[in-house]
Structure formats: C-alpha cells, structure tokens
Residue frames relative to the residue before (quaternion, step in Angstrom):
aa qw qx qy qz dx dy dz
M 1.0000 0.0000 0.0000 0.0000 0.00 0.00 0.00
E 0.3757 -0.7145 0.5410 0.2359 3.56 -1.04 0.75
E 0.3394 -0.7579 0.5283 0.1772 3.52 -0.97 0.86
S 0.4163 -0.7046 0.5142 0.2566 3.57 -0.91 0.89
S 0.2738 -0.8094 0.5077 0.1103 3.56 -1.17 0.54
N 0.7547 0.4508 -0.2165 0.4246 3.59 1.09 -0.46
I 0.5796 0.6324 -0.3696 0.3571 3.58 1.20 -0.19
E 0.5442 0.6842 -0.3996 0.2758 3.60 1.09 -0.65
D 0.6381 0.5476 -0.3437 0.4182 3.59 0.95 -0.80
L 0.6245 0.5573 -0.3428 0.4265 3.59 1.08 -0.65
F 0.7508 0.4051 -0.2083 0.4783 3.57 1.05 -0.72
N 0.6391 0.5740 -0.3427 0.3803 3.60 0.99 -0.73
T 0.6557 0.5150 -0.3158 0.4529 3.60 1.17 -0.47
I 0.5795 0.5979 -0.3738 0.4086 3.56 1.25 -0.16
P 0.4200 -0.7094 0.4947 0.2750 3.64 -0.74 0.95
I 0.4214 -0.7021 0.5139 0.2555 3.52 -1.10 0.69
S 0.2947 -0.7582 0.5279 0.2442 3.53 0.14 0.76
R 0.1878 0.5265 0.2669 -0.7850 21.06 10.96 -23.16
V 0.8572 -0.1824 0.0305 0.4806 2.97 -0.32 0.35
T 0.0697 -0.7819 0.6188 0.0284 3.59 -0.99 0.87
R 0.2484 -0.7425 0.5992 0.1675 3.58 -1.23 0.44
N 0.1055 -0.8332 0.5424 -0.0229 3.51 -0.96 0.85
P 0.5623 -0.5380 0.4776 0.4078 3.58 -1.29 0.17
V 0.7960 -0.2934 0.1825 0.4970 3.58 -1.28 -0.11
V 0.8101 -0.2170 0.0753 0.5395 3.54 -0.42 1.28
G 0.4241 0.6824 -0.4811 0.3508 3.56 0.89 0.97
V 0.3842 -0.7548 0.5048 0.1666 3.58 -1.24 0.26
K 0.0224 -0.7202 0.6907 0.0604 3.54 -1.25 0.67
Q 0.3312 -0.8016 0.4739 0.1522 3.55 -0.67 1.09
K 0.3179 0.6979 -0.5835 0.2673 3.58 0.31 1.21
L 0.1843 -0.8259 0.5281 0.0704 3.55 -0.28 1.26
L 0.0448 -0.8220 0.5676 -0.0093 3.58 -0.65 1.12
A 0.7814 0.2403 -0.1471 0.5568 3.60 1.21 -0.04
T 0.0600 -0.7873 0.6130 0.0282 3.54 -1.08 0.74
S 0.2783 -0.7351 0.5915 0.1797 3.52 -1.34 0.24
T 0.2776 -0.7945 0.5249 0.1268 3.56 -1.12 0.65
L 0.2996 0.7620 -0.5232 0.2364 3.57 1.09 0.63
C 0.0455 -0.8137 0.5794 -0.0096 3.57 -1.11 0.62
I 0.5410 -0.6061 0.4786 0.3330 3.52 -1.35 0.22
E 0.1870 0.7620 -0.5866 0.2006 3.57 -0.45 1.26
P 0.6682 -0.3912 0.3844 0.5028 3.59 -1.26 -0.13
R 0.6482 -0.5937 0.3004 0.3703 3.55 -0.98 0.88
Y 0.6745 0.4964 -0.3227 0.4410 3.63 0.83 -0.87
E 0.6485 0.4936 -0.3214 0.4822 3.60 1.09 -0.65
R 0.6059 0.5544 -0.3578 0.4444 3.59 1.04 -0.74
I 0.6833 0.4894 -0.2946 0.4548 3.56 0.90 -0.92
L 0.6592 0.5125 -0.3111 0.4539 3.59 0.94 -0.89
N 0.7567 0.3879 -0.1965 0.4882 3.58 0.97 -0.87
R 0.3811 0.7737 -0.4515 0.2288 3.57 1.28 -0.01
F 0.0039 -0.7677 0.6407 -0.0099 3.52 -1.01 0.89
I 0.1069 -0.7855 0.6088 0.0322 3.55 -0.75 1.08
D 0.2857 -0.7526 0.5692 0.1669 3.55 -0.68 1.08
T 0.2943 -0.7962 0.5101 0.1389 3.55 -0.68 1.09
K 0.6495 0.4563 -0.3274 0.5126 3.57 1.29 0.19
P 0.4761 -0.6600 0.4881 0.3157 3.59 -0.99 0.73
F 0.3726 -0.7240 0.5276 0.2422 3.57 -1.08 0.64
K 0.7829 0.1142 -0.0818 0.6061 3.57 1.27 -0.11
I 0.0363 -0.7700 0.6366 0.0243 3.56 -1.11 0.74
L 0.1162 -0.7652 0.6306 0.0573 3.54 -0.98 0.93
D 0.4724 -0.6454 0.5155 0.3076 3.55 -1.13 0.63
A 0.0577 -0.7894 0.6111 0.0037 3.55 -1.03 0.85
P 0.0243 -0.8451 0.5341 -0.0046 3.60 0.57 1.15
G 0.7713 0.3389 -0.2570 0.4736 3.54 -0.97 0.85
M 0.4065 0.6960 -0.4958 0.3232 3.61 1.21 0.17
V 0.3282 -0.7836 0.5004 0.1670 3.55 -0.49 1.23
D 0.3894 -0.7115 0.5407 0.2230 3.56 -1.08 0.78
D 0.3428 0.7178 -0.5165 0.3170 3.55 0.34 1.31
Y 0.4004 -0.7607 0.4682 0.2046 3.56 -0.41 1.27
Y 0.7081 0.5288 -0.2653 0.3855 3.58 0.96 -0.86
L 0.6390 0.5529 -0.3290 0.4216 3.60 1.17 -0.39
N 0.2337 -0.7412 0.6127 0.1435 3.55 -1.36 0.30
L 0.0474 0.8818 -0.4539 0.1190 3.54 0.12 1.37
L 0.6989 0.4002 -0.2778 0.5237 3.61 1.20 0.32
D 0.0475 0.7902 -0.6067 0.0721 3.56 -0.95 0.96
W 0.1361 -0.7542 0.6371 0.0829 3.56 -1.17 0.70
S 0.2880 -0.8148 0.4834 0.1397 3.56 -0.32 1.28
S 0.6378 -0.5230 0.4071 0.3923 3.55 -1.31 0.29
N 0.6592 0.4811 -0.2967 0.4959 3.59 1.29 -0.31
N 0.5398 -0.6735 0.3636 0.3503 3.58 1.32 0.39
I 0.5115 0.5989 -0.4441 0.4272 3.55 1.02 0.83
L 0.2525 -0.7514 0.5926 0.1433 3.56 -0.84 1.04
S 0.1000 -0.7619 0.6373 0.0585 3.53 -1.09 0.80
I 0.0141 -0.8063 0.5902 -0.0357 3.54 -0.93 0.93
G 0.3012 -0.7493 0.5661 0.1655 3.54 -0.98 0.90
L 0.0114 0.7901 -0.6094 0.0644 3.54 -0.70 1.15
G 0.8207 -0.0942 0.0236 0.5630 3.56 -0.25 1.23
D 0.8004 -0.2153 0.2038 0.5210 3.55 -0.71 -1.16
S 0.6930 0.4943 -0.2509 0.4609 3.59 1.25 -0.06
I 0.2501 -0.7084 0.6336 0.1851 3.50 -1.43 0.33
Y 0.0976 -0.7677 0.6312 0.0515 3.55 -0.95 0.94
T 0.1701 -0.7532 0.6221 0.1293 3.54 -1.19 0.60
Y 0.1403 -0.7497 0.6421 0.0778 3.52 -1.22 0.70
N 0.2536 -0.7671 0.5754 0.1272 3.54 -0.55 1.22
Y 0.3112 -0.7963 0.4883 0.1750 3.56 -0.32 1.24
N 0.5939 0.5904 -0.3619 0.4095 3.59 1.19 -0.46
N 0.8341 0.1502 -0.0491 0.5285 3.59 0.90 -0.88
G 0.5273 -0.6899 0.3800 0.3189 3.59 1.25 0.07
T 0.4667 0.6862 -0.4511 0.3283 3.61 1.20 0.15
V 0.2032 -0.7658 0.6044 0.0827 3.52 -1.17 0.78
D 0.0121 0.7972 -0.6028 0.0306 3.57 -0.94 0.89
E 0.3020 -0.6704 0.6368 0.2320 3.52 -1.21 0.62
I 0.1397 -0.8532 0.5005 0.0453 3.58 -0.23 1.23
F 0.8014 0.0998 -0.0455 0.5880 3.57 1.21 -0.36
S 0.0847 0.7596 -0.6427 0.0534 3.52 -1.08 0.82
G 0.0204 -0.8295 0.5568 -0.0388 3.55 -0.58 1.15
N 0.5679 -0.5918 0.4484 0.3552 3.52 -1.26 -0.42
E 0.7115 0.3258 -0.2591 0.5661 3.56 1.21 0.56
P 0.6296 -0.5782 0.3571 0.3766 3.60 -1.12 0.55
V 0.3966 -0.6458 0.5987 0.2591 3.51 -1.23 0.69
T 0.1503 -0.8349 0.5276 0.0434 3.58 -0.81 1.00
S 0.8042 -0.0084 -0.0194 0.5940 3.62 1.23 -0.18
V 0.0690 -0.7626 0.6409 0.0538 3.54 -1.29 0.53
K 0.1223 0.7785 -0.6090 0.0893 3.57 -1.10 0.73
S 0.1984 -0.8073 0.5494 0.0843 3.56 -0.80 1.03
C 0.0692 -0.7195 0.6852 0.0891 3.48 -1.43 0.37
N 0.7946 -0.1359 0.0204 0.5914 3.57 -0.24 1.31
N 0.8248 -0.2077 0.1468 0.5050 3.62 -0.62 -1.03
I 0.6285 0.5388 -0.3390 0.4470 3.61 1.23 -0.08
L 0.1429 -0.7774 0.6102 0.0533 3.53 -0.84 1.08
S 0.2098 -0.7565 0.6083 0.1171 3.54 -0.84 1.01
I 0.1455 -0.7878 0.5976 0.0337 3.55 -0.89 1.03
G 0.1660 -0.7846 0.5921 0.0795 3.57 -0.73 1.09
L 0.1936 -0.8108 0.5487 0.0644 3.56 -0.91 0.96
N 0.6944 -0.5086 0.3370 0.3815 3.53 -1.32 0.43
S 0.6659 0.5184 -0.2939 0.4488 3.59 1.11 -0.66
G 0.5637 -0.5738 0.4028 0.4368 3.58 1.23 -0.37
K 0.5010 0.6435 -0.4273 0.3904 3.56 1.29 0.04
N 0.2103 -0.7617 0.6071 0.0842 3.52 -1.20 0.76
I 0.0821 -0.8093 0.5816 -0.0003 3.60 -0.58 1.18
F 0.2240 -0.7747 0.5802 0.1137 3.57 -1.05 0.81
Y 0.0937 -0.8003 0.5922 -0.0069 3.55 -0.87 1.06
D 0.3121 -0.7384 0.5710 0.1766 3.57 -0.94 0.96
L 0.3254 -0.7854 0.4979 0.1715 3.58 -0.41 1.23
D 0.6243 0.5544 -0.3424 0.4308 3.60 1.14 -0.53
V 0.7870 0.2865 -0.1481 0.5260 3.58 0.78 -1.02
Q 0.3412 -0.7779 0.4629 0.2533 3.58 1.37 -0.06
K 0.5227 0.6096 -0.4125 0.4302 3.50 0.75 1.12
I 0.4256 -0.6774 0.5415 0.2584 3.54 -1.07 0.83
G 0.2272 -0.7807 0.5712 0.1121 3.55 -0.90 0.95
M 0.8325 -0.1646 0.1462 0.5084 3.54 -0.91 -0.95
Y 0.1455 -0.7468 0.6291 0.1589 3.51 -1.36 0.11
K 0.1341 -0.7776 0.6113 0.0605 3.53 -1.20 0.62
K 0.1330 -0.7831 0.6023 0.0792 3.54 -1.24 0.41
Y 0.0633 0.8083 -0.5762 0.1031 3.52 -0.30 1.34
H 0.6891 0.4110 -0.2698 0.5324 3.59 1.31 -0.09
D 0.3939 -0.7080 0.5366 0.2359 3.55 -1.19 0.61
M 0.7538 0.2365 -0.1515 0.5940 3.56 1.29 -0.31
R 0.7886 -0.3929 0.2037 0.4268 3.54 -1.31 0.20
I 0.3623 -0.6819 0.5958 0.2207 3.52 -1.30 0.62
A 0.1661 -0.8370 0.5183 0.0569 3.57 -0.42 1.22
S 0.8132 0.1216 -0.0263 0.5686 3.60 1.11 -0.59
M 0.0378 -0.7910 0.6106 -0.0025 3.56 -1.20 0.62
S 0.0326 0.7769 -0.6287 0.0029 3.55 -1.25 0.49
W 0.3161 -0.7703 0.5360 0.1393 3.55 -0.97 0.99
N 0.0197 -0.7325 0.6797 0.0330 3.51 -1.33 0.58
G 0.7720 -0.2319 0.1127 0.5810 3.57 0.29 1.28
N 0.8063 -0.1787 0.1733 0.5365 3.57 -0.65 -1.14
I 0.5932 0.5552 -0.3602 0.4584 3.57 1.29 0.04
L 0.0856 -0.7856 0.6123 0.0222 3.55 -0.82 1.05
C 0.1578 -0.7633 0.6209 0.0835 3.55 -0.93 0.97
T 0.0738 -0.7966 0.5999 0.0076 3.56 -0.91 0.95
G 0.2125 -0.7840 0.5747 0.0992 3.55 -0.97 0.93
G 0.1996 -0.8317 0.5148 0.0573 3.54 -0.75 1.08
K 0.6897 -0.4890 0.3590 0.3955 3.53 -1.36 0.26
S 0.6320 0.5552 -0.3289 0.4291 3.58 1.13 -0.60
G 0.5693 -0.5940 0.3871 0.4163 3.58 1.21 -0.42
K 0.6134 0.5530 -0.3679 0.4274 3.57 1.19 -0.18
I 0.2560 -0.7259 0.6204 0.1506 3.51 -1.32 0.54
V 0.1806 -0.7769 0.5962 0.0918 3.56 -0.86 0.99
V 0.1620 -0.7611 0.6246 0.0655 3.55 -0.89 1.04
Q 0.0426 0.8387 -0.5359 0.0871 3.58 -0.33 1.23
D 0.3251 -0.6852 0.6170 0.2103 3.51 -1.17 0.74
V 0.3499 -0.7899 0.4638 0.1961 3.57 -0.36 1.24
R 0.5978 0.5658 -0.3648 0.4352 3.60 1.25 -0.21
S 0.7833 0.1982 -0.0949 0.5815 3.56 1.23 -0.30
N 0.5769 -0.5760 0.4420 0.3743 3.55 -1.29 -0.22
S 0.4440 0.7019 -0.4556 0.3203 3.58 1.23 0.18
N 0.1116 0.7864 -0.6014 0.0859 3.57 -1.06 0.76
D 0.2053 -0.7333 0.6329 0.1400 3.51 -1.32 0.44
V 0.2700 -0.7502 0.5841 0.1520 3.55 -1.16 0.65
L 0.1870 -0.7751 0.5979 0.0828 3.55 -0.81 1.08
T 0.0670 -0.8063 0.5877 -0.0011 3.57 -0.71 1.07
G 0.3234 0.7235 -0.5607 0.2401 3.53 -1.16 0.66
H 0.6780 0.4326 -0.2805 0.5240 3.56 0.99 -0.82
T 0.3191 -0.7666 0.5326 0.1637 3.56 -1.07 0.76
Q 0.7591 0.2289 -0.1702 0.5852 3.59 1.28 -0.11
E 0.8059 -0.3417 0.1933 0.4432 3.55 -1.35 0.07
V 0.3207 -0.7163 0.5912 0.1858 3.55 -1.05 0.89
C 0.0552 -0.8502 0.5231 -0.0233 3.58 -0.26 1.29
G 0.7683 0.2402 -0.1724 0.5678 3.60 1.27 -0.06
L 0.0571 0.7739 -0.6278 0.0607 3.57 -0.96 0.94
E 0.1405 0.7975 -0.5749 0.1172 3.58 -0.87 0.90
W 0.3130 -0.7312 0.5808 0.1735 3.55 -0.83 1.09
S 0.5105 -0.6189 0.5028 0.3218 3.55 -1.15 0.66
P 0.6666 -0.5295 0.3361 0.4029 3.63 -1.14 0.50
D 0.7163 0.4067 -0.2577 0.5051 3.61 1.09 -0.60
Y 0.4297 -0.7473 0.4124 0.2946 3.58 1.38 0.14
K 0.4630 0.6759 -0.4568 0.3466 3.60 1.11 0.53
Y 0.7926 0.2296 -0.0963 0.5566 3.56 1.12 -0.64
L 0.1953 -0.7504 0.6227 0.1050 3.54 -1.13 0.78
A 0.1680 -0.7700 0.6090 0.0891 3.57 -0.84 1.02
S 0.0574 -0.7900 0.6102 0.0126 3.55 -0.98 0.88
G 0.1416 -0.7709 0.6173 0.0674 3.54 -1.06 0.86
S 0.1229 -0.8298 0.5443 -0.0093 3.54 -1.00 0.83
N 0.6026 -0.5413 0.4549 0.3699 3.50 -1.37 0.23
D 0.5703 0.5644 -0.3956 0.4469 3.60 1.26 -0.01
N 0.5307 -0.6738 0.3494 0.3772 3.58 1.42 0.20
D 0.6128 0.5690 -0.3451 0.4261 3.61 1.24 -0.05
I 0.2207 -0.6874 0.6650 0.1912 3.50 -1.39 0.39
R 0.0912 -0.7695 0.6291 0.0608 3.54 -0.97 0.87
V 0.1835 -0.7467 0.6309 0.1039 3.52 -1.06 0.83
W 0.1663 -0.8172 0.5512 0.0264 3.54 -0.64 1.23
H 0.0125 -0.7679 0.6404 -0.0048 3.54 -1.15 0.75
N 0.8309 -0.0207 -0.0451 0.5542 3.57 -0.73 1.13
N 0.6679 -0.5531 0.2720 0.4172 3.55 1.01 1.00
H 0.6393 0.4486 -0.3523 0.5158 3.57 1.15 0.60
T 0.5725 -0.5823 0.4414 0.3720 3.56 -1.16 0.59
Y 0.2235 -0.7825 0.5736 0.0936 3.54 -0.77 1.12
K 0.7720 -0.0914 0.0801 0.6239 3.56 0.98 -0.92
T 0.1750 -0.7379 0.6370 0.1382 3.54 -1.28 0.50
L 0.1498 -0.8004 0.5799 0.0260 3.55 -0.74 1.16
K 0.1167 -0.8951 0.4290 -0.0336 3.54 -0.33 1.30
E 0.5183 0.7213 -0.3842 0.2520 3.64 1.13 -0.05
H 0.5223 0.6126 -0.4434 0.3942 3.62 1.17 -0.07
K 0.3330 -0.7577 0.5372 0.1625 3.56 -1.16 0.69
S 0.7478 0.2441 -0.1655 0.5949 3.55 1.30 0.19
A 0.7496 -0.3950 0.2711 0.4566 3.56 -1.30 0.11
V 0.2317 -0.7633 0.5916 0.1169 3.55 -1.11 0.77
K 0.0167 -0.8024 0.5952 -0.0408 3.55 -0.43 1.27
A 0.7236 0.4496 -0.2389 0.4660 3.58 0.91 -0.97
L 0.1060 0.7758 -0.6094 0.1244 3.56 -0.70 1.18
A 0.1168 0.7829 -0.6057 0.0811 3.60 -1.00 0.79
W 0.2960 -0.7405 0.5819 0.1597 3.55 -0.90 1.02
C 0.4818 -0.6507 0.4991 0.3088 3.56 -0.99 0.81
P 0.3681 -0.7699 0.4759 0.2130 3.63 -0.67 1.04
W 0.7544 0.3732 -0.2167 0.4946 3.62 1.15 -0.36
K 0.7426 0.2991 -0.2133 0.5601 3.62 1.24 -0.04
S 0.3753 -0.7642 0.4832 0.2041 3.56 -0.38 1.26
G 0.8416 0.2501 -0.1795 0.4437 3.53 -1.08 0.83
V 0.5929 0.5416 -0.3823 0.4571 3.61 1.24 0.15
L 0.0625 -0.8010 0.5949 -0.0262 3.55 -0.70 1.17
A 0.1968 -0.7503 0.6205 0.1156 3.56 -1.02 0.90
S 0.0248 -0.7989 0.6008 -0.0124 3.56 -1.04 0.79
G 0.1831 -0.7855 0.5843 0.0896 3.54 -1.16 0.66
G 0.3123 -0.7826 0.5183 0.1460 3.55 -0.94 0.92
G 0.6090 -0.6037 0.4070 0.3146 3.50 -1.32 0.42
T 0.8540 -0.2453 0.1297 0.4401 3.53 -1.36 -0.31
K 0.7311 0.4183 -0.2460 0.4795 3.61 0.93 -0.79
D 0.6748 0.4850 -0.2777 0.4821 3.58 1.29 -0.10
K 0.0508 0.8625 -0.5035 -0.0036 3.57 0.80 -1.10
S 0.5805 0.5584 -0.4028 0.4347 3.56 0.81 0.97
I 0.2491 -0.6896 0.6506 0.1981 3.51 -1.39 0.39
K 0.0858 -0.8092 0.5812 0.0017 3.56 -0.71 1.11
F 0.2224 -0.7444 0.6156 0.1321 3.53 -1.23 0.62
W 0.1371 -0.8174 0.5595 0.0068 3.52 -0.91 1.03
D 0.2811 -0.6630 0.6609 0.2110 3.49 -1.33 0.58
V 0.2464 -0.8247 0.4886 0.1432 3.56 -0.11 1.26
Y 0.5739 0.5810 -0.3917 0.4238 3.59 1.13 -0.43
E 0.7352 0.3700 -0.2091 0.5280 3.56 1.04 -0.82
G 0.3645 -0.7372 0.4896 0.2897 3.57 1.20 -0.45
S 0.5842 0.5928 -0.3488 0.4309 3.57 1.17 0.55
K 0.5022 -0.6300 0.5030 0.3129 3.54 -1.25 0.54
I 0.3553 -0.7208 0.5589 0.2048 3.56 -0.97 0.92
C 0.7375 -0.2647 0.2271 0.5783 3.56 0.83 -1.03
E 0.1673 -0.7743 0.5957 0.1324 3.54 -1.31 0.01
T 0.2096 -0.7388 0.6268 0.1318 3.51 -1.34 0.44
Q 0.3190 -0.7388 0.5634 0.1869 3.56 -0.82 0.98
V 0.1037 -0.7773 0.6192 0.0410 3.55 -1.00 0.89
N 0.6110 -0.6189 0.3762 0.3195 3.56 -1.27 0.29
S 0.7995 0.2111 -0.0915 0.5549 3.58 1.21 -0.14
Q 0.6788 -0.4736 0.3562 0.4337 3.55 -1.29 0.25
V 0.3541 -0.7252 0.5572 0.1956 3.54 -1.15 0.73
C 0.2163 -0.8138 0.5323 0.0877 3.57 -0.60 1.19
T 0.8061 -0.0273 0.0484 0.5892 3.61 0.95 -0.85
L 0.1378 -0.7462 0.6431 0.1025 3.53 -1.37 0.41
T 0.0199 0.7987 -0.5979 0.0643 3.58 -0.92 0.95
Y 0.2900 -0.7525 0.5661 0.1705 3.57 -0.86 0.97
I 0.1684 -0.7125 0.6659 0.1433 3.55 -1.31 0.56
N 0.3434 -0.7992 0.4590 0.1808 3.54 -0.23 1.31
K 0.6277 0.5867 -0.3435 0.3792 3.59 0.94 -0.91
Y 0.7927 0.2862 -0.1348 0.5211 3.55 0.90 -0.94
K 0.3754 -0.7309 0.4801 0.3072 3.59 1.29 0.00
E 0.4401 0.6818 -0.4435 0.3806 3.52 0.90 1.08
L 0.2693 -0.7335 0.6048 0.1539 3.51 -1.37 0.35
I 0.1847 -0.7667 0.6073 0.0959 3.55 -0.98 0.92
S 0.0678 -0.7787 0.6229 0.0323 3.56 -0.94 0.92
S 0.1646 -0.7570 0.6204 0.1224 3.56 -1.10 0.70
H 0.2228 -0.8322 0.5074 0.0201 3.51 -1.00 0.95
G 0.3287 -0.7023 0.5998 0.1976 3.46 -1.35 0.51
Y 0.8290 -0.0728 0.0844 0.5481 3.53 -0.97 -0.91
L 0.6389 -0.2396 -0.7305 -0.0273 1.63 -1.71 1.77
D 0.6366 0.6223 -0.3130 0.3310 3.59 1.16 -0.51
N 0.1328 -0.8335 0.5240 0.1143 3.62 1.08 -0.69
N 0.5751 0.5859 -0.3725 0.4326 3.57 0.89 0.94
I 0.4320 -0.6431 0.5575 0.2982 3.54 -1.39 -0.22
I 0.1175 -0.7919 0.5975 0.0461 3.58 -1.00 0.85
L 0.2297 -0.7447 0.6141 0.1243 3.53 -1.06 0.87
W 0.1028 -0.8111 0.5757 -0.0014 3.56 -0.79 1.14
K 0.4169 -0.6080 0.5966 0.3172 3.53 -1.30 0.43
A 0.4250 -0.7661 0.4154 0.2449 3.56 -0.42 1.21
S 0.6679 0.5446 -0.3192 0.3943 3.60 0.94 -0.79
T 0.7954 0.2472 -0.1212 0.5399 3.59 1.12 -0.62
M 0.2900 -0.7583 0.5044 0.2940 3.58 1.26 -0.44
K 0.3196 0.6860 -0.5635 0.3312 3.52 0.94 0.98
Q 0.4650 -0.6901 0.4795 0.2786 3.55 -0.90 0.93
V 0.3070 -0.7356 0.5791 0.1712 3.55 -0.90 1.01
I 0.7543 -0.2406 0.1962 0.5785 3.56 0.85 -1.01
A 0.2696 -0.7057 0.6271 0.1900 3.53 -1.27 0.55
F 0.1180 0.7767 -0.6055 0.1272 3.56 -0.85 0.98
G 0.6758 0.5633 -0.3087 0.3615 3.55 -1.17 -0.57
K 0.1997 0.8223 -0.5123 0.1465 3.56 1.04 0.70
H 0.0591 -0.7498 0.6585 0.0246 3.53 -1.09 0.92
E 0.5769 -0.5885 0.4346 0.3633 3.56 -1.25 0.32
Q 0.7722 0.1526 -0.1071 0.6074 3.57 1.22 -0.45
R 0.7968 -0.3409 0.1974 0.4583 3.58 -1.30 -0.02
V 0.3557 -0.6994 0.5769 0.2269 3.57 -1.02 0.86
L 0.1419 -0.8764 0.4578 0.0473 3.52 0.37 1.34
H 0.8229 0.1159 -0.0050 0.5562 3.58 0.96 -0.88
C 0.0126 -0.7660 0.6427 0.0123 3.53 -1.16 0.74
A 0.0083 -0.7676 0.6407 0.0147 3.55 -1.23 0.55
I 0.2609 -0.7742 0.5604 0.1364 3.56 -1.00 0.83
S 0.5626 -0.6186 0.4346 0.3345 3.56 -1.10 0.75
P 0.6683 -0.5258 0.3399 0.4018 3.61 -1.17 0.49
D 0.7275 0.4037 -0.2467 0.4969 3.60 1.08 -0.64
N 0.4758 -0.7197 0.4008 0.3082 3.58 1.34 0.23
T 0.5149 0.6592 -0.4181 0.3543 3.62 1.10 0.52
I 0.7733 0.2686 -0.1277 0.5600 3.60 1.15 -0.61
L 0.1567 -0.7581 0.6261 0.0934 3.55 -1.03 0.86
A 0.1706 -0.7572 0.6230 0.0971 3.55 -0.97 0.93
S 0.0284 -0.7888 0.6140 0.0006 3.56 -1.01 0.84
V 0.0575 -0.7952 0.6033 0.0167 3.54 -1.09 0.73
S 0.1336 -0.7899 0.5984 0.0120 3.49 -1.12 0.84
S 0.5882 -0.5536 0.4361 0.3967 3.54 -1.28 0.20
D 0.4782 0.6037 -0.4719 0.4292 3.59 1.23 0.30
E 0.4597 -0.7354 0.3856 0.3148 3.55 1.44 0.16
N 0.5422 0.5627 -0.4287 0.4535 3.55 1.08 0.79
L 0.1512 -0.7349 0.6559 0.0825 3.53 -1.01 0.96
K 0.0616 -0.8421 0.5349 -0.0295 3.57 -0.35 1.28
F 0.2345 -0.7638 0.5917 0.1072 3.53 -1.18 0.72
W 0.0926 -0.8054 0.5851 -0.0197 3.54 -0.87 1.10
K 0.3397 -0.7196 0.5638 0.2210 3.57 -1.00 0.81
V 0.0823 -0.8096 0.5809 0.0175 3.57 -0.56 1.17
C 0.7735 0.0358 -0.0471 0.6310 3.58 1.32 -0.11
D 0.2186 -0.7946 0.5559 0.1086 3.59 -0.67 1.08
K 0.2314 -0.8159 0.5179 0.1119 3.56 -0.26 1.27
T 0.6403 0.5589 -0.3341 0.4075 3.63 1.18 -0.35
K 0.5816 0.5891 -0.3796 0.4131 3.59 1.17 -0.41
K 0.2249 -0.7871 0.5631 0.1129 3.58 -0.78 1.01
T 0.4581 -0.6662 0.5133 0.2877 3.55 -1.11 0.68
K 0.6568 -0.4957 0.3828 0.4200 3.56 -1.27 0.30
K 0.6316 0.5468 -0.3336 0.4368 3.56 1.00 -0.82
E 0.6669 0.4977 -0.3056 0.4628 3.56 0.93 -0.89
Q 0.6538 0.5177 -0.3195 0.4500 3.58 0.98 -0.78
V 0.6342 0.5254 -0.3292 0.4619 3.60 1.03 -0.75
L 0.6522 0.5271 -0.3172 0.4429 3.56 0.97 -0.86
E 0.6377 0.5128 -0.3354 0.4668 3.56 1.12 -0.52
C-alpha cells in the first residue's frame, strides 16, 4: 500500500477533545472475544490500544444480495439495526436482542436509512416507504424515482434519495415538496450530508463525486477511475471528505471541498465499499471487496494502517457503527452479519478506579 503524505497537517492542528451463529438475524449469547479499549489521555489510548480481530457476535443474514451499489444496513440513533434481505426488512434491537421482520413486499429492498425513529426504505421500483421504529408501523410512501433507490441521506426532515437514473431527489417528508438534482449520468450509489448539514456529497457509477450546496452543484471531483460508493466527512475537520473507489480504482482519496481539490490518496489492494470515521481515536475504517474482502483500520492523519481485520468470505458490502461508536457491524453476501468491538466503553482506567 502507498502511504499518503499531505493530509497530516490537516489533522494535527485539531484538539483532541467468539463467534456465535444464529437464525435469521437472531442471537446466541456465547461470547468468545473481548476488547480492552478504555478512556484515557489520547497518547495512552493509542499505546494501550488492542483491536480484537475476531467478531464477538455473528448473525445469519440469508438473502443478502451481492450488489456493490446498494446500501442495505443501518444502525439508528435508538440502537436498532435495520437490514434489507431480499424483499424484506429485519430489525435487530441491540438493547434487548429482539428481532422483527418489519416489512415484506413483492420487490427487492435496495436501501435503508434512519433518522431517529423513522426508517426510510428504498425499493427497486423507485418507491420510498417510511416506517416508524418506535410504534412499529408503516407510514406514508412516496415515489419520485422511476428506478431503484440505491442511496439515501437525512438532514432533519429533509431526505435525499439517489436513483439508478443518476438523479437525486431532495424531499421534505412533512410535505409533498421536492427538488431534483441533476448532474450524474449513472446510478447514485453514495450520499452523505456533511456534519454541519450545509453540503451534500454524492458518489456515482459515473466515477464522479459531486458536492451540492443549496441544491446546486458546488464542486465536482473527478479523479476516481471507478464507481464511488464510499463517502465519509471528517467529523473534526470542516470541509474534508474521504472517498473510496471501486474495482478499477482501489484508492481512498481525501478532498478539500472548499477548494475542490484533492489533498492526497492512498492506494489499496481492493475496491472500497464503505468508509467510517472513529472520532475518539481520530481513525478511519474502510471495508473492502475484491480482492481482500476485509476491514482496515487507519490512522486518519497519516493513513498508516493500524490493523487489518474483519475478514469475510465475500465482499464486505455494508458497515454501520453503533451510536456510541464502540461497535462496528459488517455484512457480506457470504450471509454473515458480524459485530466487532472497535472501542470498549466498559473498561475503566487505573485513574478512574483510584478515584472511586
């Protein structure tokens, strides 16, 4: 892997504030792996860091389609995982371990995305269904796309949906008002609002990234050589966007969206399926398809690899992180939904124990 050289200055100035098997998204509580991460001063956290390379829980996910462009896994702020399997949606309540099939239709589910208690479900026909996770009831549905919805991103009451045609629909779910953003020429497989909700990044099978502001193209970023699905905004540095390319690209790039320029890039050995930041450790997690089918943890400031883990038998198509940023869930078309401890919030430091 090639190491990037120009990103470190952007991050260094920022203050630091065993396996179980289960039925369909079901649980057996046999713990075979633990983690020993803890809350300490940052330099001590890094020195004492331990990453467990084995999942502490595995759920079966039969029917997980092997499609790079879809987004079929979500972890809500209320600690509920939603996963699209074929024509159905299952939820797994991480707080109590309950599993429910909340939706079953007559067409494939192509994307899921939650905002608090509302889960948006994108379907192959272009229909968009809304489900209330609290009362467990299907609400309204809308149809602004003629083909499948592959990606979604929320901004409060505003939902953006990316379709196979290349268009993005910006809809206010409280009304019937919507705007259509055009520019991409192929399927929009990645959508991500910036942390301040001022900018929307979209990735497409046309190999381009577009950054939108006030429903207009703000910047177009063109250096990827393959589809761009993986997008992640840096949570501690405004205007820094990370992106990952597909099979013909195999790179992670960092962008200054204000300037519309590439900061640096790191070449990897396989297509990039997802990108996720861990704010506590100032790290970036990438999940990969061909050829490695694994997960890699990077130091964000230098893009030096910390550890490779998260091995699946097939592409690691989807990842979602828990609301407290301690658990990463990954799912593959090998039909395994795996859980990894990336930060152990229960481990106490010596200092904390003395104070007690």
